[in-house]
C-alpha positions in Angstrom: -23.0 7.4 -80.2 -22.2 4.1 -78.4 -18.5 3.0 -78.5 -17.1 -0.3 -79.7 -14.4 -1.2 -77.8 -11.8 -4.6 -78.6 -10.6 -7.4 -76.7 -8.2 -5.7 -73.2 -8.9 -2.2 -74.6 -8.9 -0.2 -71.5 -12.2 0.8 -70.7 -11.8 3.5 -67.1 -9.8 4.0 -64.3 -12.7 4.3 -62.1 -13.4 2.4 -59.4 -17.0 1.3 -61.2 -19.2 -1.7 -60.5 -18.6 -4.5 -63.3 -21.1 -6.3 -65.6 -20.0 -9.1 -67.8 -17.6 -9.6 -70.5 -15.0 -7.0 -68.4 -11.7 -7.9 -66.5 -10.0 -5.8 -63.7 -6.0 -5.6 -64.3 -4.4 -3.1 -61.3 -7.0 -0.3 -60.6 -8.3 -0.7 -64.9 -10.9 -2.6 -66.0 -10.7 -3.6 -69.2 -13.0 -5.3 -72.4 -12.1 -9.6 -72.8 -14.0 -9.1 -75.5 -15.7 -7.4 -79.1 -18.5 -5.4 -78.6 -20.5 -2.7 -77.3 -19.7 -0.3 -74.8 -22.7 0.2 -71.6 -21.7 2.5 -69.0 -23.1 4.7 -66.7 -21.4 6.9 -63.7 -21.2 3.3 -61.4 -21.2 0.4 -63.8 -20.0 -0.5 -66.8 -20.5 -3.9 -68.9 -19.8 -5.1 -72.5 -22.5 -6.6 -74.7 -20.7 -9.0 -77.2 -20.9 -8.7 -81.4 -21.2 -12.0 -82.6 -23.6 -14.5 -83.7 -24.0 -17.3 -86.1 -23.5 -15.5 -89.9 -22.1 -18.1 -93.0 -20.5 -16.5 -95.3 -21.3 -16.4 -98.5 -19.7 -15.5 -101.8 -20.6 -11.8 -102.5 -22.2 -10.7 -99.8 -21.7 -7.4 -98.7 -21.0 -7.0 -94.8 -20.0 -5.1 -92.2 -17.2 -6.2 -90.4 -14.8 -4.8 -87.6 -11.2 -4.7 -87.1 -10.1 -7.3 -84.2 -6.5 -7.2 -83.9 -3.7 -5.6 -85.7 -0.2 -8.0 -87.0 2.7 -7.2 -88.5 1.2 -7.9 -92.1 -2.5 -7.4 -91.7 -5.7 -7.2 -89.7 -7.5 -10.0 -88.1 -11.3 -9.0 -88.7 -14.5 -9.6 -87.3 -17.0 -10.8 -89.2 -19.9 -11.7 -87.0 -19.3 -15.5 -87.7 -17.7 -18.9 -86.2 -14.0 -17.7 -87.8 -12.6 -14.2 -88.0 -10.9 -13.2 -91.6 -7.2 -11.9 -92.1 -7.1 -8.8 -94.7 -3.6 -8.2 -95.8 -2.6 -4.7 -95.2 -1.6 -4.7 -98.9 -5.4 -4.7 -99.5 -6.1 -1.2 -98.3 -4.2 1.8 -98.6 -3.8 3.4 -95.3 -3.4 2.1 -91.6 -6.1 1.1 -89.8 -6.6 0.2 -86.0 -8.7 -2.3 -84.0 -12.2 -1.3 -83.7 -12.0 0.5 -87.0 -15.6 -0.6 -89.2 -15.9 -1.7 -92.4 -17.6 -2.4 -95.3 -16.5 -5.6 -97.3 -17.6 -8.0 -99.9 -16.9 -11.5 -99.0 -14.8 -13.0 -102.4 -14.2 -16.5 -101.3 -15.3 -19.0 -98.8 -13.2 -22.0 -98.3 -14.1 -25.2 -97.2 -14.2 -24.5 -93.1 -17.0 -21.2 -93.5 -13.5 -18.7 -93.7 -14.3 -16.1 -95.8 -11.5 -14.0 -98.1 -12.7 -10.4 -98.3 -12.2 -7.9 -100.7 -14.1 -4.2 -101.9 -13.0 -3.1 -98.6 -14.4 0.4 -97.6 -13.8 1.8 -94.2 -16.6 3.3 -93.1 -16.6 6.5 -90.3 -17.2 5.3 -87.2 -21.0 4.8 -86.2 -23.4 3.1 -84.0 -24.0 -1.0 -84.7 -27.4 -2.6 -84.0 -26.7 -6.3 -84.3 -29.0 -8.5 -85.6 -29.5 -12.2 -86.5 -28.2 -12.7 -90.4 -31.5 -14.5 -91.2 -33.5 -11.2 -90.2 -31.8 -9.4 -92.9 -33.9 -9.6 -96.3 -36.9 -8.4 -93.8 -35.1 -5.6 -92.3 -34.3 -4.2 -96.0 -37.9 -5.4 -97.5 -38.8 -6.1 -101.4 -36.7 -3.1 -103.2 -35.7 -1.6 -100.7 -39.0 -0.8 -99.2 -38.5 -1.2 -95.5 -34.7 -0.1 -95.6 -36.3 3.4 -96.9 -39.3 3.7 -94.6 -36.4 3.4 -91.5 -33.8 5.5 -93.4 -37.1 8.5 -93.7 -38.7 8.2 -90.5 -35.6 8.1 -88.4 -33.6 10.1 -90.3 -30.9 7.6 -90.5 -28.1 6.7 -92.5 -28.4 2.9 -92.4 -25.9 0.2 -94.3 -27.1 -3.3 -93.4 -25.0 -6.2 -93.8 -25.6 -9.1 -94.7 -23.8 -10.9 -91.7 -26.5 -9.3 -89.1 -24.3 -6.1 -88.2 -26.1 -3.2 -89.3 -24.0 0.3 -89.8 -25.8 3.7 -88.6 -26.0 6.9 -87.8 -29.7 8.4 -86.9 -31.4 11.7 -84.9 -33.8 9.1 -83.7 -31.5 6.2 -82.4 -33.7 5.0 -80.0 -37.2 4.8 -82.4 -34.5 3.6 -84.9 -33.7 0.4 -83.0 -37.6 0.0 -81.8 -38.6 -0.3 -85.5 -35.9 -2.9 -86.1 -36.6 -4.9 -82.6 -40.0 -5.0 -83.9 -39.2 -6.4 -87.7 -36.9 -9.3 -86.2 -39.6 -9.7 -83.0 -42.5 -9.9 -86.1 -40.3 -11.0 -89.4 -43.0 -13.8 -89.9 -46.0 -11.7 -90.4 -47.4 -10.2 -93.7 -47.6 -6.4 -94.5 -45.2 -6.0 -91.6 -43.9 -2.8 -93.9 -47.1 -1.2 -93.4 -47.3 -1.8 -90.1 -43.7 -0.4 -89.2 -44.6 2.8 -91.0 -47.4 3.2 -88.9 -45.4 2.7 -86.0 -42.8 5.1 -87.1 -45.2 7.6 -88.0 -46.8 8.0 -84.6 -43.5 7.8 -83.0 -41.2 10.1 -85.3 
């Protein structure tokens, strides 16, 4: 399972090579962004979870707690602005890195969203795609989504903000199929093409 890290989170105290979006303080390596940790025996870097999502009222989105304050949470929704979630809207204490499924309740003139219908998600993998590609990943009447779930044995929640929460018995195949959809979204009969690919490789 890929690990989600938040700004300032300790990654390792080992002496390894560093890539992008990390910094060294003392003898330790920390993340400088909210993102997915990539690490091996001798190298670490972080792939940011960011992108240009514009919130729309009633969108169901996958989001991640970025920071905790005295009275609430700063939520990353893969948009140009974070959201603030009051602690009064959730029934338990949450922590940075926690994944949520929420609904966009309101959007102000600066495209800053207010959230409700908060559901806490178990820690899992996040696959990031351009938000404009989300309808293609879901498909008509969930046709594409059902194909992905079936052939990769996955549980998948597709956020309208371009973040896909998933657990899978074949994560690499799922990621390859989603990349195929993103890169070929303009083509017709794409669901059939993806299904044939998954049949051959599952």
